[in-house]
Each structure stands twice: as structure tokens, then as C-alpha cells.
N, C-alpha and C positions, 0 to 999 in steps of 0.2 A: 723357607723356614724363617721364622721370626726369632728375635733375641730371646723372648720368653719360651719359645719352643726348644731352642738350644739349651737353655737353662734347665728345663724340665727333662730333656733327654739325658743330659749329664747327671742330673740328680737321680734319675731312675737307674742309670748304669752304675752309679756309685752310692748305694744306699747308706753307707756309713757317713756320708756328707749331708749336712742340712741344706735344704734348698736355698735358704738365705745366704749361706756361705758360698755356694756355687754362684749365686747371683752376684755377690760382691766380687768374687774372683773374675767373672766375665766382664763386669763393669770396669774393673781396674785394668784388665787386659785391653779392652777396647779404648779406654782412656789413654793408655800408654801408646797404643798404635796411632790414635788420632793425633796426639801431641807430636809424636815423632814425624808423621807425615806433614803436619802443619808447619814444622820447623824446616821442611825441605829434605829431610833425611830419607833414606831407603830402608825398607823392611824386607827381610828374606826369612821365610819359614820353610825349612827343609821339608819336602814332601807335599807342601801346599803350594807355595809359589812366592813371588816377590811383588811388592807394592812399591811404586815409585811415582814421582811427580814429573810430568812433562809440561812443557811450555807451548802455548799456542800463540802465534804472532797475531797482532791486530790485523783486522781485515774489514773489507766492505761487504755487508750482507744486505739482504732484502727481506722486508716484512712480507711473509707469504699472503697475508690477508689483504693488505693495501697496496703492495708492490713498492712501497716507499723504501728508498735506499737508507740504510742505517750503518753506523760505524760500530763494529764489534771490537771492544778493547782487548788488549793482551790479557791472557788468563792462564792460570795453572790448572791442570787436570790430573786426575788420578789414573794411573795405568797399572793393571794387574797382569802379570805373566805367570800362568799356571806352571807348577813343577811337573816333572816327568811322571811321577807316580800318580798325581792327580789326573793328568791327561790320559794316562793308561787306564785308570779306573773308569773315567767318564766314557772313553771310547769302548771299553769292554762292556759296560752296561748298555751302551747304545746298540752294540751288536746283538746282545741278548734280547733287547726289545724288538729289534728288527726280525730276529729269528722267531720269536713268539708271534709277532704280527703276521709273518708269512705262513705260519703253520695252519 
């Protein structure tokens, strides 16, 4: 699902809101989330999960095409840990798909 699809889905569920207002709200939310993570802070949204930054130490890698040894610098990566209710919903939908497929 893309950002524009999220905006359209919310606008359809909330007909009293204008699509441009929903779009502005989504852009502001994503901006705050991005800024918070860029500052190294953690985000936790109950029912959805938590976003945090992890650090990867520098290491020696290899270019898969040429086999050349390259140095990979230290970097920060984004980590998402899903909340319990999100995991339960995903697992429940997976079981429904499996049941339908087996029928």
C-alpha cells in the first residue's frame, strides 16, 4: 500500500474530511516520525509496534560481482518490532489464507 492509497482509504472511511486535509495530516505525521528517528529517538505506537535505530559496526565486505574486498563503514539502521495485536492479526489472517487454500 502506498502513501496515496493510505490517504484515499482514510478519506473514504471519513467522508466528512477533505482528502487534502487527510493528506496534510499524513504528511505531518510521517514528517514527525522521520525527524524523531533521524534524531536517534525511539517511537512506540501501541497496537502497531515500535521503531528504533540500531547501529551496525564497520566490517569488511566483498563485492559480489568482482570479488573485490571493500570496507563497509559503521551505519545506523531502522528496526521495527511489531506490537502484539499487529502480530496476532497478521498470524490470524495467515491462518485464514491457509485454510482457504487447503479447502
